[in-house]
C-alpha positions in Angstrom: 23.3 46.2 49.9 24.1 48.2 46.7 22.4 45.6 44.6 19.5 45.4 47.0 18.8 49.1 46.2 18.7 48.4 42.5 16.0 45.7 42.7 12.8 46.4 40.7 10.4 45.1 43.3 7.2 45.3 41.3 8.7 43.1 38.6 9.4 40.5 41.3 6.3 40.7 43.5 3.7 40.8 40.8 4.9 37.8 38.8 5.4 35.7 42.0 2.0 36.6 43.2 0.6 35.6 39.8 2.5 32.3 39.8 1.1 31.3 43.2 -2.4 32.3 42.2 -2.4 30.4 38.9 -0.7 27.4 40.5 -3.4 27.3 43.2 -6.2 27.6 40.7 -4.9 24.8 38.5 -4.4 22.6 41.5 -7.7 23.2 43.2 -9.9 23.6 40.2 -8.5 21.3 37.4 -11.8 20.8 35.6 -12.8 24.4 35.5 -9.2 25.4 34.5 -9.4 23.1 31.6 -12.7 24.6 30.5 -11.4 28.1 30.7 -8.1 27.4 28.9 -10.1 25.6 26.1 -12.3 28.7 25.6 -9.4 31.1 25.4 -7.3 28.8 23.2 -10.3 28.2 20.8 -10.8 31.9 20.5 -7.1 32.5 19.6 -7.1 29.6 17.2 -10.3 30.7 15.5 -9.5 34.3 15.0 -5.7 34.7 15.2 -4.1 31.7 13.5 -3.0 34.0 10.7 -1.2 36.2 13.2 1.1 33.4 14.4 1.8 32.4 10.8 2.7 36.0 9.9 5.0 36.3 12.9 6.8 33.2 11.9 7.4 34.4 8.3 8.4 37.9 9.5 11.2 36.5 11.7 12.6 34.0 9.2 12.8 36.8 6.5 14.2 39.2 9.1 17.2 36.9 10.0 18.0 36.4 6.3 17.8 40.1 5.6 20.0 41.0 8.6 22.6 38.4 7.7 23.0 39.2 4.0 22.5 42.9 4.0 24.9 45.6 5.3 23.5 44.9 8.8 25.4 41.6 8.8 28.7 43.4 8.9 28.0 45.2 12.2 30.2 44.0 15.0 28.4 43.3 18.3 30.8 45.3 20.4 33.7 47.6 20.0 35.7 47.3 16.7 38.7 45.7 18.5 36.6 43.2 20.5 37.3 39.5 20.0 34.8 36.7 20.6 34.7 35.6 24.3 34.2 31.9 23.4 35.6 29.7 20.6 33.2 28.8 17.8 32.9 25.2 19.2 32.3 26.4 22.8 29.9 29.1 21.6 27.9 26.6 19.6 27.6 24.1 22.4 26.4 26.9 24.8 23.8 28.0 22.2 22.4 24.5 21.8 22.4 23.5 25.5 21.1 26.8 26.7 18.1 26.6 24.4 17.2 23.0 24.0 15.6 21.6 27.2 15.0 17.9 27.8 11.8 18.0 25.9 13.7 17.8 22.6 14.5 14.2 23.6 10.9 13.5 24.6 9.5 14.9 21.4 12.2 13.3 19.2 11.2 9.9 20.6 7.4 10.2 20.4 6.3 13.1 18.1 6.1 10.8 15.1 3.5 8.7 17.0 1.4 11.9 17.7 1.5 13.0 14.1 0.8 9.5 12.7 -2.6 9.6 14.4 -3.6 13.0 12.9 -6.2 12.9 10.1 -4.2 15.5 8.2 -1.1 13.2 8.2 -3.1 10.0 7.5 -4.1 11.3 4.1 -0.5 11.6 3.0 1.1 8.9 0.9 3.8 8.1 3.4 2.6 8.7 7.0 6.0 8.2 8.7 8.0 10.3 6.3 5.5 13.1 6.7 5.5 12.8 10.5 9.2 13.3 10.6 9.0 16.0 8.0 6.7 18.0 10.2 9.0 17.5 13.2 11.8 18.9 11.2 9.5 21.8 10.1 8.3 22.6 13.6 11.8 22.5 15.1 13.4 24.0 12.1 14.5 27.4 10.6 11.3 29.3 11.6 11.5 28.7 15.3 15.3 29.1 15.4 14.7 32.5 13.7 12.8 33.7 16.8 15.8 33.0 19.0 18.5 34.2 16.5 16.9 37.5 15.5 16.2 38.4 19.1 19.7 37.3 20.2 21.1 39.8 17.6 18.8 42.6 18.9 19.8 41.9 22.6 23.5 41.6 21.8 23.3 44.9 20.0 21.6 46.5 23.0 24.2 45.1 25.4 27.5 45.6 23.5 26.9 48.4 20.9 24.5 50.8 22.7 25.9 49.5 26.1 22.6 49.7 27.8 22.9 49.2 31.6 19.3 48.1 32.0 19.2 44.4 31.1 15.5 44.1 30.6 13.2 43.0 27.8 11.6 46.4 27.6 14.9 48.2 27.0 15.2 46.6 23.6 12.0 48.6 22.7 13.5 51.9 23.8 14.4 53.1 20.3 10.6 53.0 19.5 9.1 54.2 22.8 11.8 56.4 24.2 11.1 57.7 27.7 7.8 55.7 27.9 10.0 52.7 28.7 10.7 54.3 32.1 7.1 54.3 32.9 4.0 52.0 32.7 4.8 50.9 29.1 8.2 49.4 30.2 6.7 47.8 33.3 4.0 46.2 31.3 6.4 44.8 28.7 8.6 43.3 31.4 5.7 41.8 33.3 4.4 40.1 30.1 7.9 38.8 29.5 8.3 37.3 33.0 4.8 35.7 32.9 5.6 34.2 29.4 8.9 32.8 30.7 7.0 31.1 33.6 4.6 29.6 31.1 7.5 28.3 29.1 9.1 26.6 32.1 5.7 25.0 33.0 5.3 23.6 29.4 8.8 22.1 29.4 8.8 20.4 32.8 5.2 19.2 32.5 5.7 17.5 29.1 8.9 15.7 29.4 9.4 15.1 33.2 7.2 11.9 33.1 9.6 10.4 30.5 12.6 11.1 32.8 10.6 9.6 35.7 9.7 6.5 33.7 13.3 6.0 32.6 14.6 6.3 36.2 11.7 4.1 37.5 12.7 1.4 34.9 16.2 1.3 36.2 15.4 1.3 40.0 12.1 -0.5 40.0 9.8 2.4 41.1 6.4 2.5 39.4 4.7 5.5 41.0 5.6 7.9 38.1 3.8 11.0 39.5 5.7 10.9 42.9 9.0 10.1 41.1 8.4 13.0 38.7 8.0 15.3 41.7 11.1 14.0 43.3 13.1 14.3 40.1 11.8 17.8 39.6 13.2 18.8 43.0 16.5 17.1 42.2 16.8 19.0 38.9 16.0 22.3 40.6 18.7 21.6 43.2 21.2 21.0 40.4 20.4 24.1 38.4 20.0 26.2 41.6 23.5 25.2 42.7 25.0 25.8 39.2 23.2 29.1 38.7 24.3 30.4 42.1 28.0 29.6 41.3 27.7 31.5 38.0 28.8 31.4 34.3 31.9 29.2 34.9 29.7 26.4 36.3 27.1 26.9 33.5 29.9 26.6 30.9 31.3 23.4 32.3 27.9 21.8 32.7 27.0 22.6 29.1 30.0 20.6 27.9 29.2 17.6 30.1 25.5 17.7 29.0 26.4 17.9 25.3 28.7 14.9 25.7 25.9 12.8 27.1 23.5 13.9 24.4 26.0 13.0 21.6 26.7 9.8 23.4 23.0 8.8 23.2 22.9 9.6 19.5 26.0 7.5 18.7 24.8 4.6 20.8 21.5 4.3 19.0 23.1 4.8 15.6 25.8 2.1 16.2 23.8 -0.5 18.2 20.2 -0.2 17.0 20.9 -2.1 13.8 18.9 0.5 11.9 21.7 3.0 10.9 20.9 2.7 7.2 17.2 3.2 7.7 17.8 6.2 10.1 20.1 8.0 7.6 18.1 7.2 4.5 14.8 8.3 6.1 16.5 11.4 7.5 17.6 12.4 4.0 14.2 11.7 2.5 12.4 13.8 5.2 14.8 16.7 4.8 14.3 16.7 1.1 10.6 16.5 1.6 10.8 19.5 3.9 12.8 21.5 1.3 10.3 20.8 -1.4 7.2 21.7 0.6 8.5 24.3 3.1 6.6 27.3 1.7 3.3 25.5 1.6 3.8 24.1 5.1 4.6 27.6 6.5 1.5 29.2 5.0 -1.1 26.5 5.6 -3.9 27.3 8.0 -6.8 25.1 7.0 -5.5 21.6 7.7 -8.2 19.7 9.6 -7.1 21.5 12.8 -3.5 20.2 12.4 -2.1 23.8 12.0 -3.9 25.0 15.1 -3.1 22.0 17.3 0.5 21.7 16.3 2.1 24.4 14.2 0.5 27.3 16.2 1.4 25.4 19.4 5.1 25.1 18.4 5.4 28.7 17.3 3.8 29.7 20.6 6.0 27.3 22.6 9.2 28.9 21.2 7.9 32.4 21.5 7.4 32.2 25.2 11.0 30.9 25.5 12.1 34.0 23.6 12.0 36.1 26.7 15.2 34.5 28.1 17.1 32.2 25.7 17.9 34.8 23.0 19.1 37.1 25.7 21.5 34.5 26.9 22.7 33.8 23.3 23.2 37.6 22.9 25.1 37.9 26.1 27.8 35.3 25.0 28.1 36.8 21.5 30.3 39.8 22.1 32.9 40.4 19.4 31.0 38.6 16.7 29.3 40.1 13.6 25.6 39.9 13.1 26.1 37.7 10.1 28.3 35.4 12.2 25.7 35.0 15.0 22.9 34.3 12.6 24.6 31.8 10.4 26.4 30.0 13.2 23.2 30.1 15.2 21.3 28.4 12.5 24.1 25.8 12.0 24.4 24.8 15.6 20.6 25.0 16.3 19.4 23.1 13.3 22.3 20.7 13.5 21.5 19.7 17.1 17.7 19.5 16.7 17.8 17.7 13.3 20.3 15.2 14.7 18.0 14.4 17.6 14.9 14.0 15.5 16.4 12.1 12.6 18.2 9.6 14.9 15.6 9.2 17.7 12.4 9.4 15.6 13.7 7.1 12.9 14.8 4.7 15.6 11.3 4.5 16.9 9.8 4.3 13.4 12.1 1.5 12.5 10.9 -0.5 15.5 7.3 0.1 14.4 7.9 -0.9 10.8 9.8 -4.1 11.9 6.9 -5.0 14.2 9.2 -5.1 17.2 6.8 -2.8 18.9 3.3 -1.5 18.1 3.9 2.0 19.4 0.8 3.7 17.8 -1.5 0.8 18.9 -0.1 1.0 22.5 -0.8 4.7 22.6 -4.3 4.3 21.3 -5.0 1.6 23.9 -4.2 4.0 26.7 -0.5 3.6 27.4 1.4 6.8 28.0 4.0 8.1 25.6 6.7 7.6 28.2 5.7 3.9 28.7 5.8 3.3 24.9 9.2 5.0 24.6 10.6 2.7 27.2 9.3 -0.3 25.2 11.1 1.1 22.2 14.3 1.6 24.2 14.2 -2.0 25.5 14.6 -3.3 21.9 18.3 -2.1 22.0 21.1 -4.5 23.1 22.2 -3.6 26.6 19.4 -1.0 26.6 20.1 0.2 30.1 23.2 1.9 28.8 21.0 3.9 26.4 18.5 4.6 29.2 21.3 5.9 31.5 22.5 8.2 28.7 18.9 9.3 28.1 18.5 10.1 31.8 21.8 12.0 32.1 21.1 13.9 28.8 17.7 15.0 30.1 18.9 16.1 33.5 21.8 17.9 31.8 19.5 19.7 29.3 17.1 20.7 32.0 19.9 22.1 34.1 21.7 24.0 31.4 18.5 25.6 30.1 17.3 26.6 33.5 20.7 27.8 34.5 20.7 30.3 31.6 17.1 31.5 32.1 17.6 31.9 35.8 20.6 34.1 35.2 18.7 36.2 32.6 15.5 36.7 34.6 17.6 37.6 37.6 19.1 40.4 35.6 15.6 41.5 34.6 14.9 42.0 38.3 17.2 45.0 38.7 16.5 48.5 37.6 20.0 48.8 36.1 22.9 46.3 36.0 26.0 46.6 33.9 27.0 43.8 31.6 30.0 43.0 33.8 27.8 42.6 36.9 26.0 39.3 37.9 22.8 39.2 39.9 23.1 38.3 43.6 23.1 34.7 44.5 19.9 35.2 46.6 18.1 36.6 43.5 19.2 33.7 41.4 18.1 31.2 44.1 14.8 32.8 44.5 13.9 32.6 40.8 15.1 29.0 40.6 12.5 28.1 43.2 9.7 30.3 41.6 10.2 28.6 38.2 9.2 25.2 39.6 5.9 26.3 41.2 3.7 26.2 38.0 5.2 23.0 36.7 4.5 21.4 40.1 0.9 22.4 40.0 0.5 21.0 36.5 2.0 17.7 37.5 0.0 17.5 40.7 -3.3 18.3 38.9 -2.3 15.8 36.2 -3.0 18.3 33.4 -3.4 17.0 29.9 -1.2 17.8 27.0 -3.9 20.1 25.7 -3.9 22.2 28.9 -0.1 22.5 28.8 -0.1 23.5 25.2 -2.9 26.1 25.9 -0.8 27.8 28.6 1.9 28.4 26.0 -0.4 29.6 23.2 -2.2 32.1 25.4 1.1 33.5 26.8 2.7 33.7 23.4 0.1 36.1 21.9 1.2 39.4 23.7 4.8 38.2 23.7 4.9 37.9 19.9 3.7 41.5 19.6 6.6 42.7 21.8 9.1 40.6 19.8 8.1 42.4 16.6 8.5 45.7 18.3 12.0 44.6 19.5 13.0 43.8 15.9 11.7 47.1 14.6 13.6 48.9 17.4 16.8 47.1 16.5 16.6 48.1 12.8 15.8 51.7 13.8 18.7 51.9 16.2 21.3 50.0 14.1 20.9 52.3 11.2 23.0 54.7 13.1 25.9 52.1 13.1 25.6 52.0 9.3 25.6 55.7 9.0 28.6 56.3 11.4 30.8 53.4 10.5 32.0 51.9 7.2 30.7 48.3 7.1 
């Protein structure tokens, strides 16, 4: 009953009402929804592409400044606090709580998407540049969003010891008492809506691959129905784990990471393409280092920047409502520099491993003419179907498919465990860092998160529609993120003044 009195009811009722409304509109009026989303996305792309680019540069520079300036010495907690988790365990939690199953989906097929783009086709080596852009879009810039905000949230939780675990509270140093009124409510509502858009994008993009993989093993070919069934199974898993609490989340993250690494090792050892995978990975990484600045500041690229770079910046921005908060919550006792550098190491290490191994595995099959992945996509096959054709080129491919299925289910579950925990904390007016949200609250949000993805799957929304949802939600969220960073620097100056770092 004590927690019931602390609930911030408007922050629960308004987003839930909005989710049901949007889900109903997308399901009942798919054609009109596509038209409306196209108009809004075209407006943002046409007038505000520069904004997304500047936000990206701002966050990357901010993390580097925070790590290597005096701010990097600030301890996130009391001076005698020790890290709650070992470096290995902390790193695994960071990766599995941020990387959903879509990293596997995109690692396996993004090179096909890029290889069909006019901007990439004009390059001297299409496949090298396709992988280079994957490493760019999943690289330091997007991880800077998570890492910088994780530092800001950890500072709020463990240094200022704020009992209100809300997105808006991170802006209090700028807005003061206004956070207790309409300004704070507006910030938190935008945050929750953005998080719902993030879950919709993740489930809708990669669930068909999971369904196709399961269908391949059990002989079921109705992918849409199987997607809906698997979505419910995933929800039940992360609902159970999130209700149990952090101990279950921690154990699940270790299991999930084991399956993920197992998939990488199997493909490296048994694909027969290890040399190609490693050589191409090194070349693409070198290409990224040589061209990073130009890639980060390009806007006019035959629409490639708007269709892909802006989408990826937006996609990670909407996830910034929850995942950085979770990273911050497990970082007590670490210095700011430690969180930033280790965050980059674990984040980039995991994502680059996935793309270098899985993308180059697919590219090797295309080059060796074992599959015609690009031709199959152009002829109308889905990316999930083409990915399965690539997987079937492996010896005892079902082992790899099982590892893929277990990795995807695990990554779905670990990510949604963490965000369910975070958004449940947002739902209270005040909650100390030692307190957990009620099981009923966590269960309720676990169900709400699945509503919009279900509507997108039922309405068979296109990739364009799913991307548009993220881009639109990211615009106001990015503004709030900048305010949070400014608030952090304003408040943390006191630590530098009052302590010798």
